[in-house]
N, C-alpha and C positions, 0 to 999 in steps of 0.2 A: 333077191330079199327075203331075209327071213323073217318066220311070223310067230310071235308069242304063242308057246303051248296055251293049251286050255287050262291047264293047273297053274299058269302064270297071271292069268285074268284076275282071277279075285285078289291076289295080292297087290295088282298095278290098282284096281280098283281103291282098295284101302290106302295105298300111297297117296293117292290122288284125294281121297278123302281127308288124308291128315294134311295135306297142301291146302285144303280148303278151310279148315278149320285155324291152321297157321295164319292164312290170309285174313281171317274173321273173328279169331279169339278175341282181340283187343278193341273190335270194334263199339264206339257210340257216336261218334259224328258218322255221318252217312252217305254224305254226296259230294265224293271228291270234284273237285269243280275242274274243268277245263282252263288251264292256264298255262301260261309261260311265264318268265318274270312278272312281278306285279310291283308297281312303283306306289308310293305313298299317294301321289298326286295333289295340287292344289285344287280347291273350291272353284276358284275363277277359269281355270283351265278344263277342269269337266263341265264348268257351265258352256264355255266356246265349243267345246267339243259334241254337246248334246243339242246347239243352235238348230233350230230347222227342224229337230226331228219329232216326229208325231207317234202316236202310238194309232199301228194299224191293225184293227180289229180282225180282220178277214186273215191277215198274215197270221198272227197271234195264234187264232182257232187252229188254223191250219196246221201249225207246228206242234200244238197240245194233240191234233189229230195224229199226227204223225209219231208221237211218243207212244199213244195208245196203239196204233198199226203195228209198232216197232214189238208189241208183245206186254207193255206193262198194264196191267188191269185198268186202273183210273189213275188219273191226273189231273190237279185242279190247280189254279193261280190267279193273281190279282198284280197286275202291272201299273204303275202310275208315272205319270210325265206332269210334274206340275199339279195342278187341279184335274188332268184328264185322266181317266182311269178306264181299264179293263177287266173284266171278271170273265173267267173262261173255265171250263172243264170239258173232258173226253175221257170215254171209258165208264166202266161201272165201281160201285161202290161195295158190291155183295154180288159174288159168281152165283151165290145157289138161287137169288132172288131176280137177277138181272136188274137192280136197282141202279140208277145213275148217278155218278159223282156229280157235285154240283160247285161251284168255287167258293161257297162259304163252310165247306165244313172244318168242323174241329179235327185236331190231327195231333199226335203226339210228334213233338218238333227235336227231341234228341239232344245236339250240341249246343243248338241255337241258345238254349238255356243256358250255355257259358257267358254269352254277352249280357244277357239279363244278371247275372252271378256277379261279373266284373263291375257292371254299373254300381250295384249296390256297395261294393268294396269301394269303388272311387268314392262315391259320396259319403262314406264314412273317412276315407281319407283327406277330403276337402274338409271335413268336420274336424280333424286334427286327432281321430280316434285310431285310425290305422297308417303306419308308416309304410310306404311300400318297399324300402330298404332296409325294414327292420328285420331281424331272423323271426322265422315261424313259432320256433323255440320259446321267443318271448310270449306270445300271446298262447299256444296251445303244446306247451313242454310235455304234457302227458301223451300228446300224440304223435309227436315228432321228437323225441328227447335225444340226449346226447349232442355229438359231434354235427348231425345232421342238422336238428334243430339248429345249431348255430350259424350254420353254412348257408343255407336255404333260406332265401328272403319271401317276402308275400309277392314282390315283383316276380319272381322266377315261378310262383305257382302259375300267376296269371298269363305268364307268356309261354309256359310250359320247357322252360329251362333249368327246371330244379331237379332232372335227373332221377326222379322217384317214379318207380313203376307203376304201370295201371292194375287194378284188381278186378277187372273184367274176367281173366284167365280163372282164377280161385273163386269168384264168384258165381261162374259156370264152369265147375271143374270138370264136365265130360268134355268139354271142347277141347281138350290137353288130350284125350283119348280118341278124339276122332267121331264122336257124337255128339249129335244134339239133344240127347236126352234130359239135360239139365235145364233146358228151356222151358221144358213142360213141366218138370219137377216142381221147378221154382215160379211157377206162374201165379201163384197167391201167397207167396211168401213175403213174410214183412222183415227188412235187413237193417240193421241200424247204420247211420253213416260211420260210427266209429270203427264198425267191423269192417266195412268197406277199405277205411283207411288203412287198418291194422293188415290187410290182405296185400295192399300196396307196397307199406311200407316193410313188410315182413322179406320182400323181394330185396335182392342185391341192388343199390344204387346203379343206374346204368351208366353215368357218368360223373365226373366232379359238377357241383351245382355250379350252373352259371357258363359252361364252357361248351355245351351244346344246346339242341333242341330234341324234343321227344315228348310227342302226346301222350296225355296221361290224365284221365278222368279222376286219378285219385286228388291232384291238384286242386280241382273244383270242389270235391266232397270236404277236403281241407278249408277252402276258402270259408265254404257254409259254417264249418265249426268255427272259425277264426270269427266270423259275423257275429255268431251265436255267442262268445266270449266278452266281445267288447260291447256289444248292444244290451246284450241281457235277453234277447229276444229269438222265438225261432226263425231261422235264416229263410226258410220259406215264406213265412208270414211278412217277414221283415222285405223281402224283395215283392210282396204281392202289395203292399202298402205304398213303399219308395219308390217302386220300380214301374209296375204293371198300371196302379190306380193313377201314379201320376202322369203317365203316357196317355192315358185316357181310355185304356184297352177294355175291350167287353168280352171279349171271348177266350182269355187267356188265363190259365190258373195252373197251380200244383195240383195234382190229384191226391196227394196222402197217400194214404194205405189202401184208396178205392181202387179196385182194379177196372172200373168201368168208366168210360167217357160221358161226363153229362153232354148232352144234346146231340145233334145230328151229326156224324160221322161216318165213315167209311170202314168196313172192314179191314184189316193190315194182313197182308199174305206175305209169309217167309219161305223164299225158296233153299238159301242157304247154300249157292251155288249147287243146286241140285242135290244135297243129301237130302232134301226135304222134298218129296215129291209123291205126292203132288204138293204143292204150297201150302201151308196150315195158317190158319186165322190165329194172329196173337191179339187181336183189338182188345180182348179182356187180359189186363195183365197189370199186378201191382209193379209200380214203377219206383218203389223206395231203392231199387238197386241202381237207379239215375240220381234221384235227389237235387242237389244244385249244379250237379253238373248235366244231367239229362233229362228230367221227368217232368218237363213243361208240357202242357197243352195250349195251341192258339190257333189262329187261322191264317191263310197269307193275306188278308186285309189285316190284322192286328200287326203283324210283323211289318209290313210297310210301314204302319202306323209309328211304331216303335222305332225302327231306326230312322225314320226321319226325324222322330222327335231328338233322337240321341245325336245324330249328326249334324243339326241346325242348334244345338245347344240347350236344347229344353230340360235336358236331364242332368245334365253336368257342366262345372264350370268350365271356362275355356283351358283352363291349365289342365284341370283332370282329362279333359277330352285330347287333348295335345300328346298327353301320357299315354293314354288309350291308343291312339293313333301311332307310338313310337315301335317299330317294329323290329323283329328278327329276320333273318332270312332262313326260309327254308330249301335245301338242295336237296336234289336227286344225287344217286351215285355217281354222276359225271360233275358234279358240283355246281349244275347249272340252277339258278334260281328258280321256284317252282310256284311258291307262295311267300308272302311275308306276314309273320303272325306278331298282333299287337299284343293287347290287355285284353282277352277275351273277343276279339275280332280280327279279321285278316283283310289284308288286299290283295288283289289279283288282277290281272291283265284280261282287259277285253279288247274288241276291235275297234273300241271308241275311246278308249282310255281305263284308267283303274277303276275299281269297284270296291266297295266295303259291306262285309256282310259275314255271315257264317252259314255252315250246314250241319245237317243233323240227320240221323239214323238210330233207331230202335227195331226191334223184331217185328218188322213187316211194316214199316214207316219211314219213308224218306223225307227231307225236307230241305230246301235251300233259299236264302234270302239275301239280297244283295242290291246295294244300291250306288248311285253315282256319290262322288265325294260330298257333295252339298246336299244329298238326299232328294232333290230333286227327281230324277227317275230311278224308277227301283221295280222291283219284281219280287215275288216270293211264291213259291208252289210246294205243293205236296204229293207224294204217291204211294200208292197202297202195296205194291209189289218189291220187295228187297232182295237185293244179290240172286239177279235173275242171270246174272253174267255164270260164264263155267269157265274153272281152272285149267287152263292149257294142258296138253298132254305132259308136257315136261315138268309140269308142277310148279313153274316159277312167276306164271301172273296170269292173268284175263284174257281170254279170247275175245278179239272185238265184238260188240253187242250194238245193233243199229239203233237202240233205244238210247244209248249214250251219246250218238250223234246226233240223233233229232232233239235230245234234252239241249246239246250245246246250240242246236240252231234256234231254238225257243228262248235260250238265254240272250243270245246275240240279238235277236229280234227285240225283245224285251228291252233291253238297255241300250241298244244302238240304234233300231230300226232297220228297215231295209235296205237305205241305200249308204249305210255307214260301210266306209272303205275298210278293206281288211287286208291288213299286210300279211306278206309270204310267208307261210309256216314251215318249219323243218318237218321233216319225216316223223312220223310217232311211230314210236316203238313199246308194245304193250309189255309192261312189266308189274313186279308185285309192287304194290302200294303207289300206283301211278296217280299221278293228280292231272292227269292230262286229257281225262274223260269225265262226265259224269257217270260215274259209278257208285254203287254203295260202298265206300270207302272212306276211311276218315283222311285227312290231308295227309298223314304221315302215320303208319302203322308202327307201336311199339313194337320192337323184337322180343318175342317171348320165346321160352324152349319149345324146341319143336315139340308139337304132339307125338304120341306114338300111334302108331295105327290100330283101329279098332274097327270093330263094326260100324259101318255107317247106319245113320239114322234118318 
């Protein structure tokens, strides 16, 4: 067996750094759910599947403790079954002081924002102001001009079938050179949504609109600008009025240009697959780079309230809610369906049936929120150490991490209960853009140009 020469090792480290940035360069959604094929499911079936399940607080707390013991600094969650509630937490909110996390901390929820934005768009659809199948160029021709503006529809933005590229690689350009320097350089930057859109639109179209699926934050910033055009209001203020307040949420808001989170919150540590060592705190950050795609601050309790209000019809008419839950299949490279993505919400399988919700991730903060189809059984969680996994030696995916399995166990306990039967599972093979374990990855990663190897930071 031959061994690499010492001179080879720096080059190999740089190649692995490049692999890490290729995996994460387009991430805004943060917690890739453990899933096989996810069926839409009917509320009656979900209610039958959940019959007899109760929240076991001791088991739920034990599973949160297991996530902490696996190496995640802090995790906090709220679970609900009808009127029954569980609020739990494990670990620390601040490494320097040892301050513990608690269940009701405010948190940056990343791409969970997309469900809120989608609800606002569908509310305008119900009012006749936005036609989901109308070309985007009819609303914002200056932002998506020419043939693309005529081919891409509002629905394609909502379900990520537009083929428009993500803007993350250009908003944080150092990631394309294998370094995280731009995360620090842009901590206090204010960037306009039109500039983010320009980054995404300037890149080549990924595929003919409507023919494939590819996750892109540009889609949801464009939706924000469509809301601005048809209502004459700032889209974040519109969402606050028509969605957040209507749902009765008390701790959910868009931070605007303020880099600080109001109220009690954890520090948020980013590892970036080991490129940032030790992990760095990014809890103070100007989130204009997320906007209507991912800037929202919330709590687990508020997210449960929001998804219950949504799924029970309190935020949208039935026709629009049905449209929202009309999905496209997301498949892995073998052709297997791993998720079904609707209009700002997705469906995934659990041991007790399908669940609806979204995940999110920004620098240092991961979130997931899932509910039974009828909104009866739910959980939402936040955690404050991101991209704790490591890229494998081949640079093709992530090495398994015990925290991923522990989060899956918590999800299953929260949604299904200890006694829920689990069907046989196929062996899981780690791969790039995996959706098989809760890792800080998007449901699917847009394929961006491979970054050149540069000095890791």
